[in-house]
C-alpha positions as CSV (number, residue, x, y, z in Angstrom):
1,M,57.8,5.8,13.3
2,D,54.2,5.3,12.4
3,I,54.3,1.5,12.7
4,S,54.4,-0.5,16.0
5,F,56.5,-3.6,16.2
6,N,55.6,-4.4,19.8
7,G,55.3,-8.1,20.3
8,F,56.4,-9.0,16.7
9,E,57.7,-12.6,17.0
10,N,58.9,-12.0,20.5
11,S,60.3,-15.0,22.4
12,T,61.4,-14.8,26.0
13,V,63.5,-17.1,28.2
14,T,64.0,-17.0,32.0
15,F,67.5,-17.1,33.3
16,L,69.2,-17.1,36.7
17,T,70.8,-13.8,37.7
18,D,72.8,-12.5,40.7
19,E,71.0,-9.1,40.7
20,K,67.7,-7.4,39.8
21,I,68.1,-6.1,36.3
22,P,65.9,-3.2,35.1
23,A,63.5,-3.8,32.2
24,G,65.0,-2.6,28.9
25,T,68.6,-3.4,29.9
26,A,70.8,-5.2,27.4
27,V,72.0,-8.4,29.0
28,T,74.9,-10.8,28.5
29,M,75.5,-14.4,29.6
30,A,78.4,-14.6,32.2
31,D,80.9,-17.4,32.4
32,T,78.8,-18.7,35.4
33,G,75.8,-19.3,33.1
34,R,73.9,-16.4,34.8
35,V,72.7,-13.3,33.1
36,M,74.1,-9.8,33.9
37,P,73.8,-6.3,32.4
38,S,75.9,-5.8,29.3
39,V,79.0,-3.6,29.6
40,S,81.5,-2.2,27.1
41,G,82.4,-4.7,24.3
42,D,79.8,-7.3,25.3
43,I,77.6,-8.9,22.8
44,P,74.0,-8.9,24.2
45,I,71.9,-12.1,24.2
46,G,68.7,-10.0,24.5
47,I,66.8,-7.4,26.5
48,A,65.6,-7.8,30.1
49,V,61.8,-7.7,30.3
50,S,61.4,-8.2,34.0
51,S,63.5,-9.4,36.9
52,T,63.7,-10.5,40.5
53,E,66.9,-10.7,42.6
54,T,67.4,-14.3,41.3
55,H,65.7,-14.6,37.9
56,V,65.4,-12.4,34.8
57,C,63.0,-12.8,31.8
58,V,64.9,-11.9,28.6
59,C,63.5,-11.2,25.2
60,V,65.9,-13.1,22.9
61,K,63.9,-12.8,19.7
62,G,61.7,-10.3,18.1
63,A,61.5,-6.5,18.0
64,V,63.0,-4.8,21.0
65,K,63.7,-1.1,21.9
66,M,67.0,-0.4,23.5
67,P,69.2,2.6,24.3
68,C,71.7,3.3,21.5
69,D,74.7,5.5,21.0
70,S,74.5,8.3,18.4
71,N,76.5,6.3,15.7
72,V,73.8,3.7,15.3
73,T,71.8,3.9,12.0
74,V,68.9,2.1,10.4
75,G,70.0,-1.1,8.6
76,Y,72.1,-4.1,9.4
77,L,74.5,-3.7,12.3
78,N,77.0,-6.0,14.0
79,I,75.7,-5.3,17.5
80,G,77.5,-4.9,20.8
81,T,77.2,-2.6,23.8
82,D,79.2,0.4,25.0
83,E,80.4,1.3,28.5
84,N,76.8,2.4,29.4
85,G,75.1,-0.7,28.1
86,R,73.8,1.1,25.0
87,L,73.6,-0.5,21.6
88,T,76.6,0.2,19.5
89,E,78.5,-1.4,16.6
90,N,80.8,-4.3,17.4
91,E,82.7,-5.9,14.5
92,Y,82.5,-9.4,16.2
93,G,78.8,-9.1,17.1
94,P,76.0,-10.8,15.2
95,G,74.3,-8.9,12.4
96,K,70.9,-7.6,13.4
97,F,68.4,-5.3,11.6
98,V,67.9,-1.9,13.2
99,I,64.5,-0.9,11.9
100,D,64.0,2.5,13.6
101,I,66.0,5.1,15.5
102,D,64.5,7.7,17.8
103,A,67.5,10.0,17.8
104,G,66.0,12.5,20.3
105,A,65.4,9.7,22.9
106,G,68.5,7.7,21.9
107,I,66.4,4.6,21.4
108,A,66.8,2.0,18.6
109,T,64.2,-0.7,17.6
110,V,66.1,-3.8,16.7
111,L,65.0,-7.2,15.3
112,L,66.8,-9.8,17.4
């Protein structure tokens, strides 16, 4: 892609967590109110930006890059995550706009 969406309308929120979560990881809100890495079937609330052992900064709005499975295409997609925490389609997930796919790297740019 020849256009950069880095920082486009990004909003971040700091949440409590029980573990350090690597930047770029899709995250989900647990029943405890703490954030954890997304797993198969989860609907992510956003992407981890930075983390300590107790807090994680999550991008909840804007353009984000995240790992995706090979079935993700450009356009609107009801999002979820697969067993590896990668973006995939989930019929119950919210509709989000996938604006770019780097198929070689397995990375999608999504507007949250």
